[in-house]
C-alpha positions in Angstrom: 12.2 -9.1 10.8 13.6 -9.8 14.2 17.0 -8.4 13.2 15.3 -5.3 11.9 13.6 -4.8 15.2 16.9 -5.3 17.1 18.4 -2.5 15.0 15.5 -0.1 15.5 14.5 -0.3 11.8 10.9 0.5 12.5 11.5 3.5 14.7 11.1 5.8 11.7 8.9 4.9 8.8 7.8 6.5 5.5 4.5 5.7 3.8 3.8 6.4 0.1 1.1 5.3 -2.3 2.0 5.4 -6.0 -0.6 5.4 -8.7 1.6 5.1 -11.8 3.0 1.7 -11.1 -0.4 0.0 -10.9 -1.9 1.7 -13.9 -1.2 -1.2 -16.2 -2.9 -3.9 -14.2 -5.0 -5.8 -16.7 -8.8 -5.7 -16.2 -8.8 -2.3 -14.6 -9.9 0.7 -16.5 -7.7 3.8 -16.3 -8.6 6.0 -13.4 -9.1 8.9 -15.8 -11.8 7.0 -17.8 -15.5 7.8 -17.3 -17.2 6.3 -14.3 -19.3 4.1 -16.6 -16.2 2.8 -18.3 -14.5 2.1 -15.0 -17.6 0.3 -13.7 -17.9 -1.8 -16.8 -14.3 -3.0 -16.8 -13.6 -6.7 -15.9 -12.5 -5.4 -12.5 -15.1 -2.8 -11.6 -14.1 0.5 -10.1 -15.2 -0.6 -6.6 -12.7 -3.4 -6.6 -9.8 -1.8 -8.6 -6.5 -1.7 -6.8 -4.8 1.3 -8.4 -2.1 2.2 -5.8 1.0 0.5 -4.6 1.4 1.2 -0.9 5.0 1.2 0.3 6.2 1.5 3.9 9.9 2.1 4.1 12.0 1.6 7.2 14.6 3.9 8.7 17.3 2.8 6.2 14.9 3.2 3.2 14.3 -0.5 2.6 10.7 -1.5 1.9 9.0 -3.3 4.8 5.6 -3.4 3.1 4.5 -3.3 -0.5 0.8 -3.9 -1.2 -1.8 -3.0 -3.8 -4.5 -0.9 -2.2 -7.7 0.7 -3.4 -7.1 4.2 -2.1 -5.0 6.3 0.3 -7.6 6.5 3.1 -6.2 6.2 6.6 -8.3 3.1 7.2 -6.9 1.4 4.1 -3.3 2.2 5.0 -3.9 1.1 8.6 -5.4 -2.2 7.4 -2.4 -2.9 5.1 0.1 -2.2 7.8 -1.7 -4.5 10.3 -2.0 -7.2 7.6 1.8 -7.2 6.8 3.7 -6.1 9.9 3.7 -8.0 13.1 2.7 -6.2 16.3 6.3 -6.1 17.6 7.4 -4.2 14.5 4.5 -1.8 14.7 5.1 -1.1 18.4 8.6 0.2 17.6 7.3 3.1 15.5 7.6 6.4 17.4 
């Protein structure tokens, strides 16, 4: 990560949360299923992680890939704080 910081890799970042990739995680009901079916799944709807959050650096390389529950700003912020050290986050303009 230090080499990435030295080359200003985190100055520009792109964030995306993809649903399709995480649809086949065992134990989670399909997001299109009824609320009752999602709640009765081995992994209930409240704990299902249906999105793969990707934060790409300036060159397009992935800096963060994490399963997240939703695309809420708080969820994304928590994932970035969890996976990127402060010196990387400080470089984002």
